[in-house]
N, C-alpha and C positions, 0 to 999 in steps of 0.2 A: 431031276435035270438041274444042272448049275443055273443060277439066276441070269447069269450073263449070256449063256447059251440060249436060255428061253427067251431072253429079250431080243437076241439076233434072229431067232426063229419067228418070232411074232412080227418084227419088223418086215422080214422078208415076205411073210405071208400077206401082209397088208399091202406091201409095195406091189405084189403080183396083181392085186385088185385094183391098183391105181390109186390107193388110199395112202397118202403120204403121212397123215397124222393119227389115224384111228388106233394104231397100236399102243399109243401112249395111254389112253383111257382103258384099253383092253388089258394092259399090264397091270394097272392099279386095280381094276376090278377082279382080275384073276388072283391078285394077291390076297384079296379078302381080309384085309386088315393086318397082314404079316409083312411089315416092312422089309424083312430079310429077303423077300422074293423080288425086291426091286433093287438092282446093283447100287444105285446112288442114294438110296434112302436109308442112311444109318441113324437118323435122328440126331445129327450133330451138324453144326455149321461146317462148311467146306474148310479144311484145315489150311489150305494154301491161302484162302482169303483171309482167315484169321491172322495167319502170319503177316500178310501184307498190312491189315488193319492195325496190328500192334506196332509194326515197324514204322508205320506212317502217322500213328497217334490219331487214327480216324475217330471222329466224334460227329453225332448227328446234330445237336443243338437245335432240334426242331424241324430240321430241313425235310423237305419232302424226297422220300426215296421210293424207287420202283424196283422190284424183283421180277426179272423176265423168267418164265418157266420155273415157278418156284417149287414145284413139287409139294412135298409136305410141309414146307414152310420153315425149315430149319434155318437158312440163311436170313430169311425174313425176321425171324425172332432175334437173331444176332444183331441184325441192324436196329430193330426196335430197342434191344437192350443198350445199344450204343447211343440211343437218344433221337433216332430219326422217326419222322412221321411216316409209316410204311404202308404202301400199297404193294400187293403181290398177285400175280395171276399165273394160270396155267391153262392150257387147252383142255386138260383132263377134268371133267366134272366130278369124277370120283376122287381124284387127288385133293381138289379144293374142298370137298366135303370133309375129308379126312383131315386136312390141314386146319379147317376151322374148328374141328373138335379138339386138336392138339393145341392151337393157339388162338383162342377165340378173341384175344385183345387186338388182333392184327386184322386189316381190311383185306380180305381175300376175294378175288373175282375170278370166274371162269371166262376166259377171253382168248381170242385168237390174235396172235401177234400181228397178222396181216389184215385184220379188221378190228383194230383197237377202238376203244371208246374215244371220241373225237376230243374230249377234254383232257386227254392223257398226252396229246402232242405238244411237245415243248414245254411240259409242265413239270419235270422233275429236276431237281438239284443233284440228285444221285441215282444213277441207274447201275444195277447189278446184274450181270449176265454170267452164269456159271453152267457150263456144260449143256447149253440149249442150242448153240449153233452146230455142234459137231455131231448130233445124231440125225440132222436134216440132210437131205440129198445135196451132194456137192453142187448140182446145178441151180440149187437155190441159195447158195451161200452169199451171193452179192446181194440179192433182195432181202435176205434175212438180216444181214448187217445194216442195210438202209432202214429196215423197219425199226431195228433196236435204236439206232441213231436218232430216229425221229422224237424219241420220248424226252431227250435231254433238253433242259432249259439253257438259256444264255448263261454262260459262266459256270454251267453245270458239269458234272463229271460222269464218266462211265468207267466201270471196272469190269474187265473180261478175265475169266479164268477158263482155260481150255487145254486139252491135250495139244502138244506141239510137235511140228515135224519141220524138216527143211523145205526150202522152196521147191527143190527139184525131186522130192520123195513124194511117192504116189501112194495115198492111203487106199488100203485094200480091204478094210472091213470096219463095220460099226464098232465104236464111234470114229467118224472120219476126222483126224487130227488137223488142226488149222496151221498153216505157215504164216511167217511174218508178212509174205506177200498177200495171203488172205486178209490178214488183219489191217493191211494199209487201206482197205476200203473204208474204214472207220475215218481215216484222214481225208478221204475223198468226200466224206460227208460233212466236212468243216470242222473236225476234231482234230486236236493236236496231241500227239503222244507225250505224256509227261512222266510216265514210269513204264519200264519194261524189266521183267525178271523171270529167269527160268528157274523152276524148282523141280526137284525130282521126287517122285513118289516111292513108297516103301515096297513096291512090287519087286519081283525077281524075274527078269532084270527090271531096274527102275524105268518107269514111265515119265517122259517130260511133260511138264505143265509150263503154260505161259501165263503169267499175271501181268496184265497191261491196263494202264490208266490213261484215259483221254479226257481232255478238257475242251468245251466249246466256248470259243472266244467271240 
């Protein structure tokens, strides 16, 4: 079965049981070390974020960064290589064990976005969120964005990379793309949008991605 179809199947199975998050670890465990079984785990940093980082001359300079829903840690490694002091977390214990093997130089933690370590709140100069809002249920979108916003320090920044859709477009399947209206929730959390760009993927037909930067003033 195609990896994306298997992912949708697993998500649906766990949703029927009332378990919103369990399918993530089940997917990594089922992959059994084969990253090709996980649609987003190509062992490379997200190319849309890389393009943004190059355009904006992003540099870490020792600043503290947090990667939300880090998976196997490819984006965390990219930030590390840019000079950030990186912490990365995922709810999947299997993913984190795997990530530690791939990149032992990075601080990885198994953690729940909605029950984070207290020391993480308001503690990071740079927060990176790539594709972790879009697989969660639509009814959780607001609280998910609130939780991510809580990590950023004063004058810190968040960069979000997500599939995009129009405000009046109804998402019909996993992953549920975000609209600009959805993203405005970050601004309700005291963050100011400082960059917005739409990029197209190389799928056929191309899929829209939004790359958005916010700053906490």
